[in-house]
Backbone as CSV, one residue per row, in Angstrom:
resi,resn,N_x,N_y,N_z,CA_x,CA_y,CA_z,C_x,C_y,C_z
1,MET,104.404,112.285,56.984,104.684,112.778,55.654,105.006,114.273,55.662
2,LEU,104.132,115.088,56.254,104.407,116.522,56.367,105.562,116.792,57.319
3,ALA,105.723,115.924,58.322,106.849,116.088,59.246,108.170,115.981,58.494
4,ALA,108.239,115.069,57.534,109.460,114.897,56.751,109.714,116.078,55.821
5,LEU,108.645,116.777,55.450,108.763,117.924,54.546,108.966,119.239,55.276
6,SER,108.808,119.232,56.581,108.765,120.476,57.348,109.982,121.365,57.112
7,GLU,111.171,120.787,57.190,112.396,121.586,57.027,112.487,122.165,55.615
8,GLN,112.131,121.353,54.638,112.193,121.789,53.245,111.214,122.935,52.979
9,LEU,109.997,122.794,53.482,108.989,123.838,53.298,109.381,125.115,54.021
10,THR,109.896,124.977,55.232,110.292,126.150,56.014,111.400,126.924,55.310
11,LYS,112.401,126.228,54.782,113.492,126.893,54.062,112.971,127.622,52.832
12,CYS,112.053,127.003,52.136,111.456,127.612,50.949,110.748,128.913,51.308
13,LEU,110.008,128.906,52.401,109.245,130.080,52.822,110.149,131.167,53.393
14,GLN,111.171,130.775,54.124,112.090,131.758,54.699,112.884,132.487,53.617
15,ALA,113.136,131.814,52.526,113.906,132.419,51.438,113.049,133.300,50.533
16,ALA,111.740,133.210,50.675,110.834,133.942,49.785,110.729,135.412,50.171
17,GLN,110.472,136.236,49.171,110.242,137.663,49.417,108.841,137.855,49.993
18,GLY,108.691,138.848,50.867,107.395,139.100,51.480,107.170,138.204,52.689
19,THR,105.975,138.304,53.258,105.602,137.501,54.427,104.593,136.443,54.020
20,PHE,104.893,135.198,54.335,104.004,134.076,54.026,103.385,133.527,55.305
21,GLY,102.146,133.083,55.192,101.495,132.310,56.233,100.926,131.056,55.600
22,VAL,101.223,129.899,56.178,100.835,128.628,55.563,100.264,127.688,56.617
23,ALA,99.198,126.991,56.254,98.655,125.915,57.090,98.247,124.777,56.164
24,ILE,98.813,123.596,56.402,98.530,122.425,55.572,98.099,121.274,56.471
25,HIS,97.074,120.551,56.045,96.591,119.367,56.774,96.493,118.212,55.792
26,HIS,97.114,117.085,56.144,97.031,115.865,55.344,96.017,114.944,56.005
27,PHE,94.924,114.683,55.314,93.811,113.951,55.927,94.187,112.522,56.299
28,GLN,94.936,111.848,55.450,95.192,110.425,55.673,96.098,110.173,56.881
29,SER,97.097,111.022,57.097,98.007,110.839,58.234,97.661,111.723,59.422
30,GLN,96.788,112.725,59.171,96.439,113.735,60.179,97.643,114.605,60.556
31,GLU,98.682,114.601,59.752,99.837,115.459,60.002,99.552,116.876,59.507
32,THR,100.218,117.852,60.128,100.013,119.246,59.757,101.358,119.955,59.592
33,PHE,101.324,121.053,58.861,102.468,121.955,58.758,101.953,123.377,58.932
34,HIS,102.594,124.124,59.816,102.183,125.503,60.069,103.384,126.437,59.982
35,TYR,103.165,127.583,59.354,104.195,128.616,59.249,103.466,129.962,59.291
36,ASN,103.657,130.699,60.363,102.892,131.948,60.580,101.390,131.691,60.432
37,ALA,100.956,130.531,60.910,99.587,130.090,60.638,98.525,130.907,61.352
38,ASP,98.884,131.555,62.452,97.907,132.343,63.200,98.049,133.841,62.948
39,GLU,98.927,134.199,62.027,99.071,135.611,61.680,97.865,136.051,60.851
40,VAL,97.457,137.289,61.037,96.294,137.821,60.326,96.749,138.449,59.012
41,PHE,96.041,138.111,57.946,96.344,138.618,56.611,95.111,139.303,56.020
42,PHE,95.353,140.178,55.063,94.250,140.796,54.327,93.573,139.718,53.491
43,ALA,92.259,139.628,53.593,91.543,138.507,52.990,91.512,138.550,51.471
44,ALA,91.396,139.759,50.902,91.141,139.881,49.468,89.941,138.978,49.121
45,SER,90.005,138.284,48.000,88.838,137.514,47.554,88.663,136.172,48.248
46,ILE,89.567,135.805,49.154,89.362,134.577,49.934,88.087,134.679,50.762
47,ILE,87.699,135.891,51.134,86.488,136.081,51.946,85.253,135.584,51.211
48,LYS,85.357,135.423,49.899,84.212,134.957,49.112,83.846,133.512,49.437
49,VAL,84.794,132.739,49.970,84.489,131.346,50.336,83.495,131.288,51.495
50,PRO,83.746,131.962,52.628,82.716,131.964,53.670,81.431,132.675,53.258
51,VAL,81.509,133.654,52.347,80.270,134.256,51.833,79.451,133.188,51.123
52,MET,80.096,132.385,50.282,79.400,131.283,49.616,78.750,130.354,50.636
53,ALA,79.506,129.960,51.652,78.974,129.035,52.655,77.805,129.646,53.412
54,ALA,77.871,130.948,53.678,76.768,131.622,54.374,75.513,131.647,53.509
55,VAL,75.679,131.786,52.194,74.525,131.727,51.292,73.887,130.342,51.352
56,PHE,74.705,129.292,51.308,74.169,127.937,51.419,73.491,127.734,52.775
57,ASP,74.049,128.314,53.817,73.445,128.227,55.146,72.053,128.847,55.151
58,GLN,71.933,130.014,54.555,70.635,130.691,54.519,69.635,129.931,53.655
59,ALA,70.111,129.308,52.596,69.223,128.492,51.772,68.713,127.289,52.558
60,SER,69.580,126.696,53.385,69.179,125.533,54.179,68.130,125.891,55.223
61,LYS,68.102,127.170,55.613,67.155,127.639,56.620,65.900,128.249,56.010
62,GLY,65.800,128.215,54.686,64.610,128.716,54.018,64.543,130.217,53.867
63,VAL,65.631,130.910,54.153,65.658,132.367,54.009,65.653,132.751,52.537
64,LEU,66.237,131.899,51.709,66.277,132.122,50.269,66.331,130.775,49.576
65,THR,66.184,130.783,48.267,66.408,129.579,47.468,67.506,129.881,46.463
66,MET,68.226,128.859,46.071,69.307,129.062,45.117,68.770,129.399,43.731
67,ALA,67.489,129.119,43.507,66.893,129.394,42.196,66.318,130.802,42.091
68,GLU,66.118,131.465,43.216,65.543,132.816,43.139,66.504,133.759,42.439
69,THR,65.959,134.811,41.856,66.794,135.712,41.069,66.925,137.081,41.720
70,MET,68.008,137.759,41.360,68.231,139.143,41.740,68.417,139.953,40.461
71,THR,68.060,141.215,40.523,68.170,142.095,39.361,69.442,142.925,39.455
72,LEU,70.248,142.881,38.414,71.490,143.647,38.377,71.181,145.129,38.188
73,ARG,71.615,145.937,39.154,71.407,147.383,39.100,72.725,148.087,38.788
74,THR,72.617,149.308,38.305,73.824,150.085,38.020,74.675,150.231,39.270
75,GLU,74.026,150.488,40.403,74.767,150.705,41.646,75.400,149.424,42.194
76,ASP,75.007,148.262,41.665,75.624,147.002,42.089,76.996,146.794,41.457
77,LYS,77.231,147.408,40.330,78.422,147.104,39.536,79.686,147.592,40.231
78,ALA,80.580,146.645,40.485,81.829,146.936,41.195,83.009,146.735,40.253
79,PRO,84.054,147.528,40.415,85.239,147.362,39.565,86.026,146.112,39.943
80,GLY,87.047,145.841,39.165,87.890,144.690,39.468,87.436,143.440,38.747
81,SER,87.733,142.299,39.332,87.507,141.032,38.647,86.028,140.719,38.488
82,GLY,85.740,139.928,37.450,84.369,139.527,37.187,83.861,140.045,35.864
83,ILE,82.648,139.593,35.512,82.055,139.982,34.233,80.746,140.754,34.379
84,LEU,80.087,140.662,35.536,78.772,141.285,35.684,78.812,142.793,35.512
85,SER,79.918,143.429,35.866,80.001,144.887,35.733,79.936,145.323,34.275
86,ASN,80.166,144.378,33.345,80.124,144.691,31.916,78.803,144.305,31.260
87,LEU,77.909,143.695,32.033,76.643,143.234,31.465,75.540,144.264,31.667
88,SER,74.413,144.009,31.033,73.329,144.996,30.987,72.614,145.125,32.320
89,THR,72.381,146.366,32.720,71.547,146.632,33.890,70.161,146.045,33.648
90,GLY,69.580,145.459,34.680,68.271,144.832,34.548,68.338,143.332,34.348
91,LEU,69.546,142.805,34.166,69.715,141.362,34.011,69.223,140.634,35.254
92,GLU,68.449,139.580,35.060,67.992,138.729,36.157,68.940,137.539,36.269
93,ILE,69.488,137.335,37.448,70.455,136.255,37.630,70.170,135.514,38.928
94,SER,70.260,134.203,38.888,69.904,133.396,40.059,70.980,133.477,41.140
95,ILE,70.562,133.197,42.358,71.509,133.133,43.475,72.605,132.111,43.174
96,TRP,72.211,130.969,42.627,73.193,129.939,42.290,74.249,130.478,41.330
97,ASP,73.806,131.144,40.279,74.755,131.660,39.294,75.629,132.766,39.878
98,LEU,75.081,133.556,40.781,75.894,134.572,41.455,77.007,133.917,42.274
99,VAL,76.670,132.830,42.959,77.679,132.112,43.747,78.770,131.560,42.830
100,VAL,78.365,130.942,41.727,79.344,130.379,40.792,80.266,131.467,40.250
101,LEU,79.697,132.594,39.841,80.519,133.697,39.324,81.442,134.259,40.403
102,MET,80.939,134.350,41.629,81.741,134.858,42.740,82.984,134.003,42.955
103,ILE,82.847,132.689,42.805,83.961,131.791,43.085,84.855,131.589,41.868
104,ILE,84.303,131.169,40.748,85.178,130.755,39.646,85.720,131.938,38.852
105,GLU,84.996,133.057,38.818,85.480,134.263,38.136,85.887,135.344,39.131
106,SER,85.715,135.068,40.421,86.007,136.035,41.488,85.260,137.342,41.254
107,ASP,84.006,137.244,40.846,83.214,138.410,40.456,82.846,139.263,41.670
108,ASN,83.361,140.485,41.710,83.092,141.380,42.842,81.642,141.825,42.886
109,THR,81.051,142.068,41.716,79.647,142.486,41.671,78.746,141.389,42.221
110,ALA,78.979,140.144,41.799,78.192,139.017,42.307,78.331,138.902,43.819
111,THR,79.548,139.070,44.312,79.796,138.993,45.754,78.989,140.033,46.506
112,ASN,79.043,141.261,46.042,78.350,142.344,46.743,76.840,142.177,46.691
113,MET,76.319,141.650,45.589,74.878,141.385,45.511,74.472,140.329,46.533
114,LEU,75.287,139.302,46.684,74.983,138.251,47.664,75.085,138.775,49.092
115,ILE,76.083,139.619,49.356,76.194,140.227,50.688,74.969,141.082,50.977
116,ASP,74.501,141.826,49.984,73.278,142.617,50.156,72.088,141.711,50.463
117,ARG,72.045,140.553,49.814,70.880,139.662,49.967,70.821,139.040,51.361
118,ILE,71.952,138.607,51.905,71.901,137.908,53.195,72.355,138.770,54.366
119,GLY,73.088,139.859,54.092,73.551,140.739,55.163,74.953,140.386,55.629
120,MET,75.773,141.403,55.796,77.149,141.181,56.236,77.200,140.567,57.630
121,GLU,76.239,140.960,58.471,76.214,140.420,59.830,75.919,138.920,59.826
122,THR,75.168,138.448,58.838,74.898,137.016,58.712,76.170,136.259,58.356
123,VAL,76.949,136.812,57.435,78.220,136.186,57.067,79.127,136.080,58.288
124,GLN,79.222,137.170,59.058,80.083,137.167,60.242,79.595,136.167,61.283
125,ALA,78.281,136.092,61.476,77.726,135.149,62.451,78.017,133.705,62.041
126,CYS,77.897,133.418,60.758,78.206,132.070,60.274,79.673,131.736,60.499
127,MET,80.551,132.680,60.202,81.983,132.431,60.387,82.306,132.155,61.847
128,GLN,81.678,132.877,62.733,81.911,132.631,64.160,81.394,131.252,64.565
129,GLU,80.254,130.870,64.022,79.699,129.543,64.298,80.657,128.447,63.838
130,TRP,81.389,128.718,62.770,82.339,127.736,62.236,83.720,127.864,62.867
131,GLY,83.839,128.655,63.932,85.087,128.750,64.678,86.105,129.708,64.111
132,MET,85.652,130.640,63.283,86.572,131.570,62.622,86.582,132.897,63.378
133,GLU,87.466,132.994,64.350,87.519,134.175,65.210,88.366,135.299,64.614
134,GLN,89.369,134.947,63.822,90.235,135.963,63.219,89.765,136.385,61.833
135,THR,88.813,135.652,61.303,88.286,135.960,59.980,87.139,136.946,60.134
136,ARG,87.306,138.125,59.554,86.345,139.211,59.735,85.962,139.816,58.398
137,ILE,84.677,140.137,58.264,84.214,140.849,57.083,83.621,142.185,57.525
138,TYR,84.186,143.245,57.007,83.735,144.598,57.339,83.227,145.351,56.116
139,ASN,83.706,144.965,54.950,83.431,145.747,53.749,83.062,144.856,52.575
140,LYS,82.307,145.418,51.636,82.068,144.751,50.370,83.370,144.742,49.569
141,LEU,83.324,144.076,48.435,84.515,143.934,47.608,84.658,145.100,46.633
142,ALA,85.876,145.621,46.545,86.237,146.689,45.595,85.434,147.964,45.816
143,VAL,84.868,148.103,46.999,84.139,149.319,47.363,84.740,149.824,48.666
144,ILE,85.353,150.983,48.640,86.020,151.526,49.820,85.132,152.593,50.454
145,PRO,84.594,152.322,51.650,83.747,153.323,52.302,84.542,154.560,52.694
146,ALA,83.852,155.690,52.743,84.518,156.953,53.075,85.120,156.922,54.473
147,ASN,84.486,156.190,55.375,84.962,156.125,56.769,85.616,154.776,57.067
148,LEU,86.433,154.289,56.140,87.076,152.982,56.297,87.852,152.902,57.610
149,GLN,87.497,151.915,58.438,88.169,151.718,59.717,88.828,150.352,59.822
150,HIS,88.276,149.365,59.106,88.797,148.007,59.183,88.852,147.407,57.780
151,VAL,89.664,146.366,57.629,89.698,145.611,56.382,89.312,144.166,56.680
152,ASN,88.861,143.464,55.656,88.502,142.057,55.808,89.763,141.233,56.069
153,THR,89.702,140.345,57.058,90.895,139.607,57.473,90.662,138.097,57.521
154,ILE,91.768,137.370,57.449,91.758,135.907,57.518,93.059,135.444,58.167
155,SER,93.104,134.172,58.564,94.368,133.563,58.984,94.490,132.201,58.308
156,PRO,95.715,131.760,58.030,95.897,130.467,57.363,95.279,129.296,58.127
157,ARG,95.473,129.265,59.452,94.945,128.145,60.223,93.421,128.083,60.135
158,GLU,92.761,129.241,60.255,91.298,129.234,60.238,90.749,128.807,58.881
159,MET,91.372,129.251,57.788,90.854,128.859,56.482,91.130,127.392,56.194
160,THR,92.264,126.880,56.651,92.517,125.451,56.480,91.549,124.636,57.329
161,ASP,91.289,125.083,58.551,90.291,124.401,59.390,88.916,124.427,58.727
162,PHE,88.585,125.547,58.086,87.314,125.633,57.362,87.289,124.612,56.223
163,MET,88.383,124.505,55.487,88.444,123.554,54.378,88.340,122.114,54.876
164,ILE,88.909,121.845,56.049,88.758,120.511,56.648,87.285,120.229,56.920
165,LYS,86.599,121.191,57.512,85.163,121.030,57.778,84.388,120.832,56.482
166,LEU,84.766,121.570,55.449,84.088,121.443,54.160,84.270,120.034,53.607
167,ALA,85.488,119.511,53.677,85.766,118.166,53.166,85.065,117.090,53.982
168,GLU,84.854,117.362,55.257,84.214,116.381,56.143,82.722,116.639,56.309
169,SER,82.152,117.435,55.425,80.717,117.766,55.379,80.186,118.287,56.710
170,LYS,80.957,119.174,57.346,80.553,119.764,58.621,80.117,121.220,58.476
171,ILE,79.962,121.691,57.242,79.458,123.032,56.969,78.090,122.894,56.319
172,VAL,77.051,123.283,57.009,75.653,123.275,56.535,75.128,121.849,56.393
173,SER,75.575,121.105,55.372,75.088,119.740,55.142,76.028,119.038,54.173
174,TRP,75.885,117.716,54.080,76.711,116.968,53.127,76.461,117.467,51.715
175,LYS,75.193,117.651,51.355,74.844,118.094,49.995,75.437,119.462,49.706
176,ALA,75.320,120.376,50.659,75.866,121.722,50.458,77.377,121.668,50.293
177,CYS,78.052,120.862,51.111,79.514,120.751,51.002,79.913,120.179,49.648
178,ARG,79.192,119.169,49.192,79.495,118.581,47.877,79.338,119.627,46.780
179,GLU,78.276,120.404,46.852,78.044,121.424,45.826,79.093,122.533,45.895
180,MET,79.477,122.930,47.096,80.492,123.979,47.227,81.847,123.505,46.711
181,VAL,82.216,122.266,47.032,83.482,121.724,46.534,83.461,121.644,45.011
182,ASP,82.333,121.225,44.446,82.225,121.150,42.986,82.399,122.527,42.344
183,ILE,81.853,123.559,42.979,82.029,124.918,42.460,83.495,125.327,42.556
184,LEU,84.117,125.073,43.696,85.524,125.437,43.891,86.441,124.719,42.898
185,LYS,86.054,123.534,42.455,86.860,122.798,41.475,86.836,123.451,40.096
186,GLN,85.875,124.347,39.870,85.769,125.023,38.573,86.582,126.315,38.514
187,GLN,87.386,126.571,39.534,88.183,127.796,39.615,88.958,128.072,38.320
188,LYS,88.883,129.320,37.852,89.555,129.704,36.605,90.985,130.199,36.821
189,PHE,91.306,130.595,38.046,92.635,131.148,38.316,93.487,130.078,39.008
190,ASN,94.400,129.504,38.256,95.159,128.352,38.750,96.668,128.575,38.691
191,ASP,97.083,129.838,38.867,98.506,130.159,38.758,99.207,130.222,40.109
192,GLY,98.582,129.632,41.149,99.174,129.591,42.476,99.581,128.180,42.858
193,ILE,98.915,127.614,43.855,99.292,126.298,44.391,99.386,125.198,43.326
194,PRO,98.428,125.082,42.392,98.510,123.965,41.439,99.351,124.249,40.196
195,SER,99.999,125.412,40.134,100.593,125.860,38.867,101.750,125.004,38.365
196,LEU,102.480,124.341,39.252,103.635,123.537,38.841,103.356,122.038,38.873
197,LEU,102.137,121.667,39.191,101.809,120.242,39.264,101.739,119.644,37.866
198,PRO,102.223,118.420,37.706,102.235,117.803,36.368,100.830,117.466,35.892
199,THR,100.614,117.683,34.620,99.352,117.291,33.990,99.687,116.342,32.851
200,ARG,98.670,115.695,32.336,98.916,114.786,31.222,97.757,114.899,30.244
201,ASP,97.991,114.476,29.036,96.918,114.436,28.050,96.026,113.257,28.408
202,GLU,94.886,113.582,29.000,94.052,112.520,29.545,93.223,111.843,28.456
203,GLN,93.137,110.537,28.558,92.233,109.782,27.710,90.830,109.880,28.307
204,VAL,89.843,109.587,27.511,88.470,109.643,27.999,88.317,108.702,29.190
205,GLY,87.873,109.238,30.317,87.645,108.435,31.506,88.856,108.241,32.387
206,GLU,90.023,108.728,31.961,91.239,108.550,32.753,91.235,109.483,33.957
207,PHE,91.760,109.006,35.077,91.860,109.840,36.267,92.921,110.920,36.058
208,PRO,92.646,112.158,36.455,93.653,113.212,36.339,94.760,113.026,37.375
209,THR,95.905,113.702,37.150,97.011,113.643,38.104,96.598,114.204,39.451
210,PHE,95.792,115.273,39.410,95.331,115.925,40.634,94.056,116.693,40.326
211,GLU,93.363,117.067,41.384,92.266,118.025,41.296,92.444,119.020,42.431
212,MET,92.002,120.249,42.214,92.043,121.211,43.308,90.748,121.997,43.337
213,ALA,90.137,122.033,44.511,88.956,122.858,44.770,89.446,124.043,45.588
214,HIS,89.513,125.232,44.963,90.192,126.317,45.676,89.692,127.694,45.259
215,LYS,90.176,128.682,46.000,89.863,130.091,45.725,91.133,130.900,45.892
216,THR,91.351,131.790,44.954,92.486,132.701,45.015,92.009,134.098,45.394
217,GLY,92.960,134.938,45.744,92.647,136.335,46.038,93.901,137.169,45.899
218,TRP,93.764,138.347,45.363,94.943,139.194,45.183,94.550,140.672,45.154
219,VAL,95.435,141.489,45.672,95.418,142.934,45.481,96.884,143.332,45.271
220,ARG,97.193,144.586,45.381,98.503,145.086,44.952,99.678,144.369,45.606
221,THR,99.658,144.160,46.908,100.792,143.539,47.611,100.413,142.213,48.265
222,VAL,99.369,141.581,47.744,98.834,140.353,48.345,98.586,139.309,47.261
223,GLU,98.976,138.071,47.533,98.595,136.912,46.724,98.174,135.807,47.684
224,ASN,96.941,135.330,47.561,96.416,134.295,48.448,95.858,133.128,47.642
225,ASP,95.910,131.949,48.216,95.313,130.764,47.600,95.016,129.768,48.715
226,CYS,93.852,129.143,48.657,93.514,128.127,49.664,92.488,127.172,49.089
227,GLY,92.495,125.937,49.607,91.514,124.983,49.138,91.841,123.558,49.523
228,LEU,91.284,122.641,48.750,91.482,121.209,48.935,92.219,120.675,47.722
229,LEU,93.362,120.040,47.976,94.210,119.514,46.909,94.129,117.989,46.943
230,TYR,93.627,117.410,45.849,93.376,115.970,45.789,94.390,115.270,44.876
231,PHE,95.059,114.267,45.430,95.859,113.331,44.648,95.240,111.947,44.846
232,PRO,95.499,110.991,43.973,94.943,109.650,44.181,95.308,109.094,45.560
233,GLY,94.312,108.902,46.399,94.526,108.339,47.729,94.975,109.320,48.784
234,HIS,95.128,110.588,48.430,95.605,111.590,49.386,94.879,112.918,49.168
235,THR,94.544,113.575,50.274,93.908,114.892,50.208,94.577,115.826,51.203
236,PHE,94.805,117.047,50.772,95.361,118.092,51.628,94.395,119.269,51.694
237,ALA,94.223,119.825,52.884,93.624,121.154,53.031,94.795,122.115,53.173
238,ILE,94.795,123.184,52.390,95.972,124.047,52.354,95.584,125.509,52.176
239,SER,96.227,126.361,52.934,96.066,127.810,52.797,97.448,128.440,52.735
240,ILE,97.652,129.284,51.737,98.889,130.060,51.615,98.500,131.518,51.406
241,PHE,98.814,132.345,52.388,98.486,133.767,52.328,99.771,134.590,52.407
242,THR,99.750,135.779,51.832,100.951,136.608,51.802,100.625,138.074,52.052
243,LYS,101.663,138.823,52.357,101.568,140.280,52.420,102.945,140.872,52.132
244,ASP,102.968,142.162,51.840,104.212,142.878,51.507,104.894,142.284,50.281
245,VAL,104.088,141.840,49.330,104.618,141.241,48.109,105.039,142.340,47.129
246,THR,106.230,142.210,46.575,106.685,143.133,45.529,106.938,142.417,44.206
247,ASP,107.107,141.101,44.256,107.349,140.310,43.047,106.282,139.225,42.962
248,LYS,105.172,139.542,42.281,104.047,138.609,42.250,104.368,137.293,41.534
249,PRO,105.035,137.309,40.388,105.368,136.024,39.758,106.208,135.120,40.660
250,ALA,107.166,135.704,41.380,107.994,134.902,42.285,107.167,134.350,43.441
251,THR,106.226,135.151,43.937,105.362,134.709,45.035,104.495,133.540,44.598
252,LYS,103.912,133.646,43.407,103.073,132.560,42.912,103.903,131.308,42.608
253,ARG,105.159,131.514,42.243,106.019,130.354,42.021,106.286,129.623,43.336
254,VAL,106.484,130.356,44.422,106.667,129.716,45.730,105.429,128.892,46.082
255,MET,104.245,129.445,45.821,103.015,128.684,46.052,103.029,127.392,45.243
256,GLY,103.400,127.510,43.964,103.463,126.332,43.112,104.491,125.324,43.584
257,GLU,105.619,125.818,44.102,106.659,124.916,44.612,106.167,124.133,45.821
258,ILE,105.359,124.769,46.663,104.807,124.051,47.819,103.887,122.934,47.343
259,GLY,103.019,123.241,46.375,102.169,122.199,45.806,102.983,121.071,45.206
260,LEU,104.074,121.416,44.526,104.926,120.400,43.903,105.664,119.565,44.947
261,HIS,106.087,120.186,46.049,106.723,119.426,47.138,105.766,118.350,47.663
262,LEU,104.501,118.699,47.812,103.519,117.725,48.296,103.374,116.580,47.304
263,TYR,103.288,116.923,46.037,103.162,115.890,44.999,104.382,114.969,44.993
264,ASN,105.565,115.556,45.001,106.796,114.751,44.933,106.939,113.830,46.138
265,ALA,106.503,114.302,47.314,106.593,113.477,48.521,105.744,112.218,48.397
266,LEU,104.666,112.305,47.646,103.784,111.150,47.476,104.325,110.152,46.455
267,GLN,105.313,110.568,45.667,105.870,109.676,44.642,106.995,108.802,45.186
268,ARG,107.448,109.078,46.428,108.588,108.335,46.978,108.176,106.977,47.517
């Protein structure tokens, strides 16, 4: 299936502005599509996915519980996406709720609080355990250290491989994977991969056209999206990362076109 789409997808990516890296895996056929899949990209908020998984890992080991709370401090508040930076100092919020905010609202403050709780070195160790050699975390989100030497990095192949493990319950536990996928399905930013997929006015109990469990990330010249794309009877793990972007709407449209190509191929 992906083999038949390879030429079409490649032409779409070659014609796009900026640099794209793509890795797609179709679970049912085990076919793959790769385009600059091993190139390293700036992670932006995609790094929040392995941070989430590392939190679940630490909970499974008894280092923390998802119900325990952290206190929001003035120094925790980070600029950029999210809502916690606008809330009252002294707010008590559970680890679970911090994870949810980190993923579905891309909350930078929630992310940094979780990194403080488990340690950046723990996140890196977990990523290495999961086979992520090019994925690196050096910095908190939206906080630039005075002696900045490295940036957080990812590659399309590694994030797609991570999503495969997540779908196959090979990260932490089956229960943890189910909960993480459920959180990713609540994503509020859907203007990338799923943006051109057809929707319908669903009746009560009707199956949707598609579901996507995913995370987006963006900064000035970067638009990223990765996750699990579900159609009836078919599932894809997909990562689309970019750099040197000057036209963000056009870049997100290319992401949407790739999602639509996958959908259309299943209708034949």
